[in-house]
C-alpha positions as CSV (number, residue, x, y, z in Angstrom):
1,X,93.9,155.3,66.4
2,X,95.0,151.3,65.7
3,X,97.1,152.5,62.4
4,X,98.7,148.9,62.1
5,X,94.9,147.0,61.1
6,X,93.5,150.2,59.3
7,X,94.0,150.2,55.4
8,X,93.7,147.0,54.6
9,X,90.2,146.6,56.2
10,X,89.0,149.8,54.7
11,X,89.5,148.7,51.4
12,X,87.7,145.3,52.4
13,X,84.8,146.5,53.7
14,X,84.2,149.5,51.4
15,X,84.5,147.3,48.4
16,X,82.0,144.8,50.6
17,X,79.5,147.8,50.6
18,X,80.1,148.8,47.2
19,X,79.2,145.0,46.5
20,X,76.5,144.5,48.3
21,X,75.0,147.9,47.0
22,X,75.1,146.7,43.4
23,X,73.3,143.3,44.0
24,X,70.9,144.7,46.3
25,X,66.9,145.1,44.6
26,X,64.9,148.1,44.1
27,X,67.5,150.4,45.0
28,X,65.7,153.8,44.7
29,X,68.5,157.0,43.1
30,X,65.6,159.8,44.5
31,X,65.5,158.6,48.5
32,X,67.5,159.3,51.3
33,X,71.3,157.5,51.9
34,X,71.8,154.4,53.4
35,X,74.9,153.5,55.6
36,X,76.9,151.4,53.9
37,X,76.8,148.8,57.1
38,X,72.8,148.7,57.0
39,X,73.6,146.8,53.3
40,X,75.9,143.4,55.0
41,X,73.4,141.1,55.9
42,X,72.2,140.8,58.8
43,X,72.6,144.6,59.4
44,X,69.3,145.9,58.3
45,X,66.3,147.0,59.7
46,X,64.0,144.1,60.6
47,X,61.3,144.0,57.7
48,X,64.9,143.5,55.5
49,X,65.6,140.2,57.4
50,X,65.5,137.0,55.8
51,X,62.0,135.3,57.2
52,X,61.3,131.3,58.1
53,X,58.3,129.7,57.6
54,X,57.4,130.1,61.3
55,X,57.6,133.8,60.3
56,X,54.5,133.2,58.1
57,X,52.6,131.5,60.5
58,X,49.9,134.8,60.7
59,X,49.6,134.8,64.2
60,X,53.3,135.6,64.8
61,X,53.1,137.5,62.6
62,X,50.4,139.8,64.3
63,X,52.7,140.3,67.4
64,X,54.7,143.3,67.9
65,X,57.8,143.4,70.4
66,X,57.1,146.1,72.0
67,X,58.9,145.3,75.6
68,X,60.3,148.2,76.6
69,X,59.2,150.3,79.4
70,X,56.7,153.1,78.2
71,X,58.0,155.9,81.0
72,X,60.9,158.3,81.2
73,X,61.1,157.2,85.4
74,X,64.7,155.1,86.1
75,X,64.9,152.2,87.9
76,X,67.0,153.7,90.2
77,X,64.9,156.6,91.4
78,X,62.6,156.8,95.2
79,X,59.7,157.0,92.6
80,X,59.6,153.7,91.3
81,X,60.8,152.5,94.8
82,X,57.6,154.0,96.0
83,X,55.0,152.2,93.3
84,X,57.0,149.3,94.2
85,X,56.2,149.7,98.0
86,X,52.9,150.5,97.1
87,X,52.7,146.8,94.8
88,X,54.2,145.3,98.1
89,X,51.7,146.1,99.8
90,X,48.6,145.3,96.9
91,X,50.2,142.0,97.2
92,X,50.0,141.5,100.7
93,X,46.6,142.0,101.2
94,X,46.1,139.4,98.2
95,X,47.6,136.8,100.4
96,X,46.0,138.1,103.6
97,X,41.8,137.6,101.4
98,X,43.4,133.4,100.5
99,X,45.1,134.2,97.4
100,X,44.4,133.2,93.7
101,X,42.4,130.3,92.5
102,X,44.3,127.7,90.0
103,X,43.7,127.7,86.7
104,X,44.0,123.7,85.8
105,X,44.9,121.6,83.5
106,X,47.4,122.0,80.6
107,X,44.8,122.8,77.1
108,X,45.3,126.0,75.2
109,X,42.1,128.7,76.1
110,X,40.8,130.8,73.4
111,X,38.2,133.5,72.9
112,X,36.7,131.0,71.0
113,X,36.5,128.1,73.0
114,X,33.4,127.6,75.8
115,X,35.9,126.2,78.2
116,X,34.5,125.5,82.1
117,X,37.5,126.9,83.2
118,X,36.3,130.6,82.1
119,X,35.3,131.1,85.4
120,X,38.1,130.3,87.9
121,X,39.9,132.5,85.1
122,X,37.8,135.7,85.2
123,X,38.6,135.3,89.0
124,X,42.3,135.3,88.2
125,X,42.1,138.2,86.0
126,X,39.9,140.0,89.1
127,X,42.4,139.7,91.4
128,X,45.5,140.7,90.4
129,X,43.8,143.7,88.8
130,X,43.7,143.1,84.8
131,X,40.4,142.5,84.9
132,X,37.9,145.1,85.8
133,X,35.0,144.1,87.6
134,X,32.4,146.2,85.6
135,X,32.7,143.7,83.2
136,X,29.5,141.4,83.1
137,X,28.9,137.3,82.5
138,X,30.9,134.4,83.2
139,X,31.8,134.3,79.4
140,X,35.7,134.5,77.4
141,X,34.6,137.5,75.3
142,X,36.3,140.1,73.9
143,X,37.1,141.8,77.2
144,X,38.5,139.0,78.6
145,X,40.6,138.7,75.5
146,X,42.2,142.2,76.0
147,X,42.2,141.0,79.8
148,X,44.9,137.7,79.0
149,X,46.4,140.7,76.5
150,X,47.7,142.2,79.2
151,X,48.0,139.9,81.6
152,X,50.7,138.6,79.1
153,X,52.1,141.8,78.8
154,X,52.8,142.2,82.8
155,X,54.3,139.4,82.2
156,X,56.8,139.1,80.1
157,X,54.9,136.2,77.8
158,X,53.8,136.8,73.8
159,X,51.1,138.6,73.9
160,X,48.0,136.4,71.8
161,X,44.9,137.0,74.1
162,X,45.2,132.7,74.2
163,X,45.7,131.0,77.4
164,X,48.8,129.0,76.4
165,X,51.3,126.8,78.5
166,X,53.6,129.7,79.7
167,X,50.1,131.9,80.2
168,X,48.8,129.2,82.8
169,X,52.0,128.5,84.7
170,X,52.7,132.2,84.6
171,X,49.0,132.2,86.2
172,X,49.0,129.5,88.7
173,X,52.3,131.1,90.6
174,X,51.1,131.5,94.4
175,X,50.4,135.0,95.5
176,X,52.3,134.7,98.1
177,X,55.3,133.5,95.8
178,X,54.8,136.6,93.7
179,X,54.6,138.7,97.2
180,X,58.2,137.0,98.0
181,X,59.3,137.9,95.2
182,X,58.5,141.4,94.9
183,X,60.0,141.9,98.7
184,X,63.1,140.7,97.3
185,X,62.8,142.9,94.0
186,X,62.4,146.0,96.3
187,X,65.6,145.4,98.2
188,X,67.7,145.3,94.9
189,X,66.4,148.5,93.9
190,X,67.3,149.7,97.5
191,X,70.5,147.8,96.9
192,X,71.3,150.8,93.9
193,X,69.6,153.4,95.0
194,X,71.5,153.6,98.3
195,X,74.7,154.1,96.0
196,X,75.2,158.3,95.4
197,X,73.0,158.0,91.9
198,X,75.4,159.8,89.0
199,X,73.5,162.5,86.4
200,X,74.9,160.4,83.7
201,X,74.3,156.4,83.6
202,X,73.8,153.1,81.6
203,X,71.8,151.0,83.8
204,X,70.7,147.0,81.9
205,X,68.0,144.7,83.4
206,X,70.0,141.1,82.3
207,X,65.8,139.1,83.2
208,X,64.1,142.0,80.9
209,X,66.1,142.3,78.1
210,X,66.5,145.9,77.9
211,X,68.6,149.1,78.7
212,X,68.1,152.8,79.6
213,X,70.8,155.6,79.7
214,X,69.3,158.2,82.1
215,X,71.0,161.8,82.3
216,X,69.4,164.1,84.4
217,X,67.8,161.4,86.4
218,X,65.0,160.9,83.6
219,X,65.5,158.3,80.6
220,X,67.2,159.2,77.7
221,X,67.6,156.4,75.7
222,X,66.2,152.6,75.6
223,X,67.2,150.0,74.0
224,X,65.9,146.1,73.2
225,X,69.6,143.6,74.6
226,X,70.2,140.5,74.1
227,X,71.6,138.6,77.7
228,X,73.8,135.6,78.2
229,X,72.4,131.9,78.1
230,X,71.5,130.6,81.4
231,X,74.7,128.2,81.5
232,X,76.6,131.6,80.8
233,X,74.5,133.8,82.5
234,X,75.0,137.9,82.5
235,X,76.9,138.5,86.1
236,X,75.3,141.1,87.7
237,X,78.3,144.4,87.5
238,X,79.4,147.9,88.3
239,X,81.6,149.4,85.7
240,X,82.7,152.3,84.0
241,X,82.6,152.4,80.5
242,X,85.8,153.9,79.3
243,X,86.5,153.7,75.5
244,X,84.3,152.7,72.3
245,X,85.8,150.5,69.9
246,X,85.5,150.9,66.9
247,X,86.3,147.6,63.9
248,X,87.4,145.6,67.2
249,X,89.0,143.0,67.4
250,X,87.1,140.2,68.9
251,X,89.4,138.1,71.4
252,X,87.0,134.9,71.9
253,X,86.6,133.9,75.6
254,X,88.3,130.9,77.1
255,X,84.8,129.4,77.8
256,X,83.5,129.8,74.2
257,X,86.7,128.3,73.1
258,X,86.3,124.6,75.1
259,X,82.7,124.7,75.4
260,X,81.9,126.2,71.0
261,X,84.2,126.4,69.3
262,X,86.8,123.6,69.3
263,X,84.1,121.3,68.8
264,X,82.6,123.1,65.9
265,X,86.0,122.5,64.5
266,X,86.6,119.4,65.1
267,X,83.8,118.7,62.5
268,X,84.2,121.8,60.5
269,X,87.7,122.6,60.3
270,X,87.2,125.6,57.4
271,X,84.9,128.2,60.4
272,X,88.3,130.0,61.0
273,X,88.5,130.7,57.7
274,X,85.0,132.1,56.8
275,X,85.3,133.6,60.2
276,X,88.6,135.2,59.7
277,X,89.5,134.0,62.9
278,X,93.3,133.5,63.5
279,X,94.9,131.2,66.3
280,X,97.9,132.4,68.2
281,X,100.1,130.2,70.8
282,X,99.9,131.9,74.7
283,X,98.8,134.8,74.0
284,X,96.5,136.9,71.8
285,X,99.1,138.7,70.5
286,X,100.9,135.9,70.1
287,X,103.2,134.0,67.4
288,X,100.6,132.7,65.1
289,X,99.8,129.0,63.7
290,X,98.2,127.4,60.9
291,X,95.3,125.6,61.6
292,X,95.8,123.2,59.3
293,X,98.6,121.6,61.4
294,X,96.1,121.5,64.3
295,X,94.3,118.3,65.2
296,X,91.4,119.8,67.3
297,X,90.4,115.8,68.7
298,X,93.3,116.8,70.9
299,X,93.9,120.0,70.9
300,X,94.3,122.1,74.3
301,X,91.8,125.5,75.1
302,X,94.3,126.3,77.5
303,X,97.6,126.8,75.5
304,X,95.6,128.4,72.4
305,X,94.4,131.9,71.6
306,X,91.8,132.8,69.0
307,X,90.7,136.0,67.6
308,X,88.5,137.3,65.5
309,X,89.3,140.1,63.2
310,X,86.9,142.9,62.7
311,X,84.3,143.1,60.1
312,X,80.2,142.5,59.5
313,X,81.4,139.3,60.2
314,X,82.6,139.9,63.7
315,X,80.5,138.6,67.0
316,X,81.3,142.0,68.2
317,X,79.7,144.0,64.8
318,X,80.3,147.2,64.2
319,X,81.0,148.6,67.9
320,X,82.1,147.8,71.7
321,X,81.7,149.6,74.5
322,X,84.8,148.4,76.8
323,X,83.6,148.6,80.4
324,X,86.9,146.7,82.5
325,X,85.1,144.6,84.8
326,X,86.5,141.5,86.3
327,X,84.0,138.7,85.1
328,X,84.8,139.9,81.2
329,X,82.2,141.3,79.9
330,X,80.8,143.6,77.7
331,X,78.3,145.4,75.4
332,X,78.5,146.1,71.7
333,X,76.6,145.7,68.2
334,X,75.9,141.8,66.7
335,X,75.4,140.9,62.4
336,X,72.5,138.7,64.4
337,X,69.8,142.0,64.5
338,X,66.9,139.4,63.9
339,X,67.0,138.4,67.2
340,X,66.3,141.6,68.8
341,X,62.9,140.0,67.3
342,X,62.3,137.6,69.7
343,X,60.7,138.5,72.8
344,X,63.0,136.5,74.8
345,X,67.0,136.9,74.1
346,X,69.1,134.9,76.5
347,X,71.6,134.2,73.3
348,X,74.5,135.2,74.2
349,X,78.0,134.2,75.7
350,X,77.1,136.7,78.8
351,X,78.4,139.8,76.9
352,X,75.7,142.3,76.6
353,X,75.0,142.4,72.8
354,X,72.1,145.9,72.6
355,X,70.0,146.6,69.5
356,X,70.8,149.9,67.6
357,X,73.9,150.5,69.8
358,X,75.1,153.4,67.6
359,X,72.6,155.9,68.8
360,X,73.4,154.6,72.8
361,X,77.2,155.3,71.9
362,X,76.9,158.7,70.6
363,X,74.6,159.5,74.3
364,X,77.7,158.1,75.4
365,X,80.6,160.2,73.4
366,X,78.3,163.1,73.5
367,X,80.4,165.3,75.8
368,X,84.0,164.5,74.7
369,X,85.7,167.1,72.8
370,X,84.8,166.8,68.9
371,X,82.0,164.7,69.3
372,X,79.2,167.6,70.8
373,X,77.4,167.7,67.3
374,X,75.8,164.2,66.9
375,X,76.3,161.9,63.3
376,X,80.6,161.5,65.0
377,X,79.3,157.8,65.1
378,X,78.3,157.0,62.0
379,X,81.2,159.2,60.5
380,X,83.7,156.9,62.2
381,X,81.7,153.8,60.5
382,X,81.9,155.3,57.3
383,X,85.7,155.7,57.2
384,X,85.9,151.5,57.7
385,X,89.0,152.2,59.5
386,X,89.5,150.8,63.3
387,X,89.1,153.6,65.9
388,X,89.3,154.3,69.5
389,X,88.0,156.9,71.5
390,X,89.2,157.0,75.1
391,X,86.4,159.2,77.1
392,X,87.7,162.3,79.1
393,X,84.0,161.7,81.1
394,X,83.4,158.1,81.5
395,X,80.2,156.9,82.1
396,X,79.1,154.5,84.9
397,X,77.6,150.8,84.0
398,X,75.0,148.8,85.4
399,X,74.0,144.7,84.8
400,X,71.2,144.6,87.5
401,X,68.9,141.2,87.5
402,X,65.4,142.9,88.4
403,X,62.2,140.4,87.8
404,X,59.6,142.6,89.4
405,X,59.1,145.7,89.7
406,X,55.7,148.4,89.3
407,X,55.2,151.4,87.4
408,X,54.6,154.6,88.3
409,X,51.4,154.5,86.4
410,X,50.5,151.2,88.9
411,X,50.8,148.2,87.0
412,X,53.1,145.2,88.2
413,X,55.2,143.5,85.6
414,X,57.0,140.2,86.5
415,X,59.5,138.7,84.2
416,X,60.6,135.1,84.3
417,X,63.4,134.4,87.0
418,X,65.8,133.4,84.4
419,X,68.7,132.2,86.3
420,X,66.9,130.9,89.3
421,X,68.4,133.9,91.3
422,X,64.5,134.7,93.1
423,X,64.7,131.3,94.0
424,X,61.0,131.4,92.3
425,X,60.2,127.3,91.3
426,X,61.1,126.7,95.6
427,X,59.2,129.5,96.2
428,X,56.5,127.8,94.0
429,X,57.0,125.1,94.8
430,X,56.5,126.1,99.2
431,X,53.1,127.6,98.2
432,X,51.3,125.9,96.0
433,X,47.7,124.8,97.3
434,X,47.2,122.0,99.1
435,X,44.1,120.0,97.3
436,X,43.1,118.6,101.4
437,X,43.2,122.9,102.3
438,X,39.2,122.5,100.1
439,X,38.0,124.9,98.0
440,X,39.4,128.0,97.0
441,X,38.0,131.4,98.9
442,X,35.7,134.1,97.9
443,X,37.9,137.0,96.5
444,X,36.6,139.7,97.5
445,X,39.5,142.1,97.5
446,X,38.2,146.4,97.7
447,X,38.1,147.7,95.2
């Protein structure tokens, strides 16, 4: 327990919670009482998030982001390796028969369009299996829209049924490039399972933006995550969760201070006060200095340290899962809950933000003395005080980079090569079809 920063924060947070509760419209005395932190802006349920104008677009409103794996089989398992081996064999057969056709152009193909590219689209979807051979005719009716939706879902795209530019780009990745991507990810899965598979562990698949908590070789929990931007990549890591930090300080990394914070302070000097960020010299516990005395145009990020006070404004949210590692990354809460509603979630500076991280923390702590019963995490949060739970049973954690896999059901999944680690751009360039090769071959794959 960090007693030196508990009592003041409890008063501040409880006062904030009471004020927001008074302001909240439509509060019902009859319904179950919500945790106080859900009243803080950004901490509510998705339907309580402020809407932007683009959110009112009916086409965007119709999509529900449902991108978590449906199967309880963990990625680190022989079952997933066998499924991926089957996918490799299937794509070897596709490649041996000439691959699939390219759907030309950049113009969108919509269900109501009479587009000359529909026959090619039909062949393309039949080869990869989203469109069954029994579907008759060459029109683009309801069956075709459903096939496009399946393809979009299998490729981590926004599911609309319309062949937009991202869908066209995914459709036109050559079969040989996809085969090599499957082989590469099969190697990655084999490496993961070559080590002893623990009874309990957490795995984050960065390109898929999801996390699975595994116990007794079955997935117990799945969570959406936010990962690092391409210029601030989440690294591949094997570490151990050793502590749960409630109401953590955020020690701003030097890279973030140099690239983001100081440039912002040149334009917005009062930003530190608004976000309750303090400035120190030498170390995060060094002497505190008054930011008003600093000329941010010439400030040296190497000599300054920035530390954000705990609370609802904190970039780490209300909870952090501490997992010491050479990259200095970890998993944590976030006040920016609306970002979990995006399909592509590469927004962080390298750490992993976890949706509903409180449930994950309950799972991590469930075998700690005094934490066996559900609800203990909520109890600590309701105190409003900083607290560290040092785990007597640490939990292994893996940050992985799996861009292609096959579900036990047979569905083959691809995700964007977010950080270019597959070399997919080069694979596509090296296997693109040369028009001089003549017309595409017939696609006569056996069922």
